N, C-alpha and C positions, 0 to 999 in steps of 0.2 A: 619599426621597433619590434625587437627580437624577444619575445616574452619567453621562451625556453632557454635563452642566455641569461635570463634573470633568476634564475632557480634559486640563488642564495637569498634573494629578497622573500621569493615564496617560503622558504624555510623559516626565515626570521618571522614572517607575518605568522606562519602555523604555531611556531613555538610560542610567540607572543600571545595569541588568542588562547592556546591551550593552557598556559600558566595562568592567564586572567580568569578563563573559566574554572579552574580549579580553584582559584581563590575565592571566587564568588560564590560557588556552588556547594563546596565542602564546609561541614561544620567542625571537623577533627582539625585541631590545631596544629598537628604536625602535617597533614595535607596541605594545609594553608601555606606553611612554610615551604614544602616541596614546591607547590605551585609558583609561590613567589622566587624561587630559586630557578625554575624553568623559565619564567619571565625576564630574570637577570641574565641568564645566559642568551636569550635572544637579543638582548640589547649589546652583550658583548659582541656577538655575531655581526650586527648591523655595524657597529664602529670598526671592527676588523675589515668588513666588505669595503666600507667607505675607504679605510685608510691604503687598501692595497691598489697599487698602479700598475696596470698590465705592461711589462716589459721593464719595469723599474727595478732599481738595485740599490743597494743600501747608499745611505747619504755620505759616501766617502769620496771624495773628489779624486777622480783618476783618469788617466788618459783613455779614451774610447766608449767612456759612459756620458750619455746625453740626458736619459730619464732617471729620476730618483724617486724613491718612494718616501713618503713622510712618516718619521718614526713615533710622532706624537700620539696618534691613536693607539699604536701598541703599549707605549708607555702608560697611556691613560687607562686601558685595559687591564695592564698587570696591577696596577693601583686599585682599580674596581674589584679585582678578583680577591686581593687581600681584604678589601673593606666588606664584600660580600661574604666571605668565609667567617669573618670576625661577627658581623650581624648575624648570620646563620647560628653561630655558637651561642651567642647571647639569646636569640630567640627560642632556640631549643632548650636553654638553662631556665628561661622563663617558663616554657611549657613544663618543665620537670617540677619547677617550684610550683605552678598552679595544679598540677597532678597531686603533689604532695597535701596541698591545701583543700582543694575539692575532691579528689579522687577519681577525677575524670579529666579527659582533654576534649571533650565534647563540648562545644560553644553553647547548646541550648541547655544542658544540664548544669553548666557553670552558672548560666543567667538564672536558671530557676533556683539554684542553691543558695544565691547570693542574697542577702537579706536587704540590701540597700538599693536593688533595681526594682 
């Protein structure tokens, strides 16, 4: 097994664990959204890595080509990027609204100020 040849998987693991750590360790809502985006990018890289075929070409039948790459992972990632941008925008809009209501974006201060909790 060629561990240095699998560097892209190590990058995916590093990004995934970094994003996960940011989400669970930070109390600032903006930082949590950034952590979720880092985690999301790691998933994108994983799918792109799996979809790449060494020596493969676009799936257009032509003479002289034997190995083709699957375009489905790329299409799914394009869709996931659009959904990710939209959910990030909604999350940031919610954080802005929370800041208007409570005057802070720190999770502890919001919980302390909420009379229902």
